[in-house]
N, C-alpha and C positions, 0 to 999 in steps of 0.2 A: 688769730690766724684768719678765720673766715668771718666776715661781718657784712651787713647790708642786705637789702632786699631788691631783687631784680625780677622783671617780668619778661617771659619769652613765649614763643610758640614752638611746639614740637613740629618736626617736619614729617613727611609721609612715612619715613622709616622709624620714627620714634626717637630721633636724636634731638637733644636739647643743648643749646650753647651753654658753656660754663663761663660765668662772668670773668672778664679779663683780670680783675683783682684776685679772684680765686685761682686762676691759672698762674698768676705771678707767685702766689703763696705756695702753690704746688711745686714750683721750680721745674726740675727735670722729670718729676713724677708724672707719668702718663697713665697710670692705672689706679683705679679706686675700687673699693668694695661697697656695693649698694645693697641696702636691705630695707625692708618695710619696718617703719617705726611709727607707732601711733597711727595717724591718718596721712602719713607722707612717706617719701623715700629718703633715707639718710645715706649720704655718700661720704665714706671715710677714706682718707689716704691710707696706704698700706700700713704705715707705722702706727697710725691711730687704731686701725682695726686689730693689729697685733697686740697693742696695749689693752684693748677691750677684751680680746680673747684671754689674755693673761689675768685680767681682773676677774672674768667669769670663771676661769679655771681655779682661782684661789678661793672661791666660795664653796660652801659645803655641797658636795656633788650629789648627796642623797636628798637634799631639800627639794620639795615638790615645786616651789616657786622658782628656784634656781634652774632646775631642769626645764621648766616651761619657758622661761626667758631665753635660756641658751638655745633650746630647740627652735623657738620662733625666730630669733635673730639669725642663727646659722642656716636653718633650712630655707629661709627666704632670701639669702644673700647671693649675690652674683658678682663675679669679677667683671668690671667694665673698664674699657680703655677710652681715653680721649683721642679723637682723630686729629689729623693735621690742622683742621680748622677750629680746634678747641671745643668740639661737641662731644657729648657722651651719649652713646646708644643705650637706651633703657629697654631692657627686655619687656615684651608685651605683658607677660604675667605679672611683673612688678608694677608696671604702669596701671594695670587693671586692679591689682590689690590695693594700690594707693588712691584709686579713683582719679587718676590723671587723664585729662583730655587734651585738647589742642593747646589750651593756655596753661602755662606752668609758672608758679612763683618760686624763685630760687632764693633761699634764705641762708645767710651765714650764721652758724651757731658755734663759734669758737673753733673747736677741733674737727668739725664736720660741716657739711652744708646739706640742706634739706630741699626737697622738691615737693611742692604742694599744689593741689588744685586751688584756684583762686577763691572759691566759695569756702572751702575747708580752712584756708589760711585766714580769711576775714573772720570766720566764726571763732577760730582759735584766738585771734588777737582780741576780739571783743570779750570773750570769756576770761581771758588771762590778764587783761590790763589791771584788774583789781589786785593781782598778786604783788604788784609793785608797792602797794600800801600795806601789805601784810607784815606786821611787826615780828612775826615768828621768823621771818627771813633775815631780820636785822639789817635791812637795806633801807636807804633813803634815796628816793629818786624824785626829782633831781637832787644831786648832792647839795647840802646846805652851803650858803656862802662861806668862803674861807676854808672849806674842806680841801685836803690835798688832792691834787689831780695827778693821775699816773702820767708819766712822761709820754706814753704812747697816745694819750688823749689830749695832751696840751696842744693848743694851736701853734702852728709854725710862726716864728718871728719873720716879719718881712725882711727881705735882704735888700741891701743897698746895691745899686748897680756899680760895678767896678769901673773906675775911671781909667782911661788910657794914659800911660805915662807920657809926660811932655818931653819933647826932643829939643 
């Protein structure tokens, strides 16, 4: 659903453009739930947020860790709407909690997108690149030659121009 990395500037009111491919993925959805996650803000479409709530509700409610995660995610969440220009207004408290300044990196993460400060994003990437080599994840990147490629990742075949019929 959401993929890619984009760099933007917040305006004076704290609005950040949502990348056009993300807006297309959202379709008619104009509302998101935004919460603090790690060192960034995570923006969830309403259906994905509802799915997350269901998953959290299914966990043992008396578990100290579950209570902590649920409290942190829910207490710092805010309903945010996209304006007619495709921007999202991020509440000042959330921007502050994630350390966002004027520059923002918007990153697609499959079912959500995240908003990072540039320095925090670069640090995360540097620290995390080694995970691609971690055998515990049972991933190989890049895929070995001859490995099946999902249809969504396959390059499009060039199309031949259609010829006009002769009269």
